Residue, then its C-alpha position, 0 to 999 in steps of 0.5 A: m514818505e509823507n509820514l517823514i514830514a512831521l519828523l523834520i519838526a519833531a527832531p529839533l523840537l525833541g532836542a529843545a524839550v530835553l535840553l530845556c527840561g533835562g537839567r544840569r545832568l545834560d550839561r556835558v552832552g547837551h551841545w552834542l545832543g542838540t547838534l545831532l538832532a539838528a543833523a537828523s532833521f537835515v538827513i530826513g530832509v535829504v531823504l525827502f528831497s531825494d524822493m521828491l526828485g524821483r517824482s514829477g508834476d503834482g506828485r512832488t507835493l506831499h501832504q501829511h494830516l496829523f489831527s484836527w486842531i480846532p474843529v468848531e462847525s465851519f471854523q476848521a483848523d488842522v495840524a497838517f503839513q505841505l511839502d512842495q518844491l518851495s518848502m523843500t528849498f527852505v527845509l534844506l537851507i534851514t536844516g543844512v545851514g542850521t546844523l553847520i551853525h550848531i557845529y560852529s557853536i560847539g567851539y564858540m560857546e565852549h566856555d559858556e556855563r549855559r551852553r546846554r540852554f543855548f543849544g536848546y534855544l537853537n533847536l527850538f528856533l529850528a523847530a519853529m522855523l520848520l513849522l512855519v515853512l511846512a504848514d499847509n494853512y495860514l493859521l498853523l503858519y502863524f503858530g510857527w511865526e510866533g514860535v520864531g519870534l519867541a525863540s529869537y527873543l530868547l537867543i538875542g537876549f541870551w546874555q541877559h546880564k548885559p543890559s544892551a542884550a536884554t534891551a535888544a531882545k525886548k526891542a526885537f520882540l516888540v517891533n515884531r509884534v507890530g508885524d504879527m498884528g498884520l499877519s493875524i488880521a490877514v488870517m482873519l480876513m482870509f477866513t471871513t472871505f474864503g471860510t478857510f485858512a488852507f493854502g489850496p482853497v485860499l490861493g485857488s479862490t483869489g479870483d472870487a474875491t474883490e480886488g479891495k479885499m485882496t489888497a487889504i490882505g496883501l498889505m497886512l501880509l506885507l506888514a508881517a513880512c516887514g517885521k520878520s524880515a526887518q524891512v522899512p518901516l519895521q527894520s530898527w530891531l535888526g542892528d541891535a540884535m547883534e548883541g546876541p552871540t554871533p551864531v545867533s546872528a548867523l542863524i537869524h540873519a542868514a537862513t531863517m528868521v529874516t527870510a520868513g517874510v520873503y517866504l510869506i510873500t512868495r507863498s502868497g503870490a496868488i494874493f499879490n497877483a490879484a492885488p496890483d496895488a499891494q504888489l506895488v507897495v511890496v516893490v517900493v518897500g524892497a527898493v527903499t530898504l535895499l538902499f537904506g540898509a546899504v547906506v547904514g552898512c557903509a558907516k558902521d565900525d562894528i563888524k557885526k552891525a555892518l553885516a546887519g546893514s548888509t542883511m537888511s539890504q540883501i533882503g530888500y533885494m529879495i522883497l523887491a524881486a518878490g514884488l515883481g510877481p511871476i517875473g521875480y518870485v524864483f529869483a527872490i528865492m534863489h538869492l535867498v538861498t545863495h545869501g544863506f550861504f555867503k551871509a552865514g559864512l560872513f557872520l561866522g567869519a566875523g565871530s572867528v575874528m572876534h574869537g581871536m581878538n578878545d571879542e573886539v567888534d570895532m574894525r578900527k582896532y583890527g588890521g593885518l589879520r590875514k596873516h594870523m587867521p588864514v582860514t578865516f581870511v580865505t573863507f570870509g574873502l570868498g563870502y565877500l566876493a560872493i555878496i558883491g557879485f564877483p563873476g562866477l560866484s553865487g551872488f553874481f548869478s542870483k543878484d544879476l537875475i534880480i537886476e534883470a528882472a527889475f528892468a524887465k518890469g518895463g516902462t518907467q517903473g522898470w528903469i527906476l527899479g533897475s537903476v536902484t538895484l544897480l546903485g545898491a550893487a555899487i554901495t554893496a561893493f563899497y561897504m563890503t570892500r571897506v569891511m575886508l580892508m579894515t579887518f584883514f589888510g593894512e597895519k595892525r591897530w590892536q589895542p588892549d581890552e578893558h581888562g588890559h589884555q593885549p589881543h593875540p589873534h589866532e585861527s579858530p578851532k576846527s569846530m568853527t573853521i570846518p562850517m566856515i569852509i563848507l559855507a564858502f563852497g556854497s558861496v562859490f558854487a551854489g549860484g552857478f549850479f542853480a543858474i546852469g540850464e535854469r535849474f532853479v527856475h524849472w524847480l520852483e516854477p510849478v509852485t511860484g509860476y514864472h514869466h520871462g519879462e521883456a527887458p529893454i536892455s540885454a542880459a549882457t548889458v545888465t551884466g556889464a553895468t553891474m561889473v562897472v558899478l562893482v569896480l567903482g564901489a570897490a575902487l572907492a573903498w580902496l581909495m578911502y581905506g586901502r591907500r590911507p591909514v585907518p584912524v583908530t578913532a572914527p572922524r566926525g564925518s559928513l552929516l550923512t555919515r553921522a546919520a548913517r552911524r545912527d541908523l539913518l535916525q530910525d530910532d530917533f524917528n520911532h522915538v519922536v513919532l511913536v514914543r513921544g506920540g504915544e506919550h502925548l496920546t496917553r496924556s490926552l486920554v488921561y486928561v479926557d478921562h479926568t476932565l470929561v469922563d470923571g466930570v460927568v460921573n462925579g457931577t452926576a453923583a454930586s447932583f443926586g447927592g445934593l438932591s437926596g440931601r434936600l429930599r431927606k429933610l422932608q422925612n425928618g421923623y417929627a410928627r409936627t412937621y408931617a402935620v404942617s405938611m398935611f395942613g399945607g397940602t390941604a390948604v392948597l387943595i381947598a384954595a385950588t378948588l375954590l379958585m376953579r369954581a370961581v372961574 
């Protein structure tokens, strides 16, 4: 079975190579080929999963060594894969949800002239993400990490004829480069500390290194996670990434790219367990981003950007849980999987709405769509109920467990984190209820598009609705299936470890509190957007609302601190270069030039001058000699 691991990556990688290099002759079948190879990778994953279930203990971890990548004395890096319970979870999520998004894209991108290339980029993205989660060492993981960054740049900027899309792609690429520097530094620190990049030796030897070294490595890994998973302070690219086609939003924001940071922290759990300070910073980053994304989601009228704020917030839940250590690693991954179902369904539902509304994204120009798009309404509605934590649906189980784990941290820190997660749940219920009400309920507010075409909302084709229906089933049943009998805990515990913390309040109390804040958040949204007419033009709003519409001024902050700061730094360096460096260089050159000009006059080629010089020198010597004798 080990030999099948490489095929997981090879299938979509082959699709990317064929579709991107095959030329226009594949335009008619390219989308089918890309989808087939994504599905083939999923089938291989299911076969490996079935085999893994038949094993027990350490026998569930499989290794495959392909070749030595960089063999230079002690610097040894292999292209080798590791498949265990953690990576298998990601394989099934990436290939399963990824295949559904491929199928959805067949209908969504039907009229795009570059559809073949789009599917090639999708395949490349899957291959890079699979390499990231299957690598058995950090250097190979870094290779997949960069591949994901490249593929996301190509997909976000796919419609590069739109200046906004091209700008968003560059922004995502550059912001992620900052995080990638953190990962590269962490990999170098690992090699200087442990002499290897492999997971086994590195994670098994954390006790042999100093806490300071482990803290440095942990903080650099966190910086990398902040870039890929759009966490504070590297979150500014996520909202702009909505400029890409909607299937890209579903792929990046649900099951793949933004989850890479959660995978990195969880996989590196032994490092963070040995570095309490770094672990605390992880928790703080997750808690801040959880609220940051939720507040931004409340003020967005663009349906995709509202969901982008939601993604930022939900990933914050996962990062916070991962920062709790063995108390929360399992629940971070559990919420990651359930989020993969309902968030992918929500994004695909948003794409379906746009498909029927002439690509309109402003929810203030929707209204009453439940009658015209019943399948989209039901599937989107189930995703909505799942994400707010409605009892019995997926988000109810996974998010409640994170809230319980936050309280179980203990002490004042536990109460603060528990309160933050409850507040996040209330805000989630508010902004997601707002999205539902503005899109599917109330009076229609449709307006002609820029070409004067009146929208005629209609249900999307089956190639789009079938993936939405499948994801809706996952949104409803996945969380309960994982939670019953602590199935998911027992599945991941051998890899991540698990410690059942002692919460100061019971699980029933946590559930009750969660239900109360859920009802309060949803009720407030209904009072503001259900009972009152929704104006087509957004009112000015409060100072906080205006700031949230501008992503809580994150771009303004980046412009002032980084752009203007960089400009001032550059000007200062130019001044120093011109004044000090050039002054020293040019002054030295001028001094030697002046001195040489004066010395040159002593060698003018006239015999009379040389004779006078000789006479003068002789006179000086005679005078000096006579003076010495006289003394």
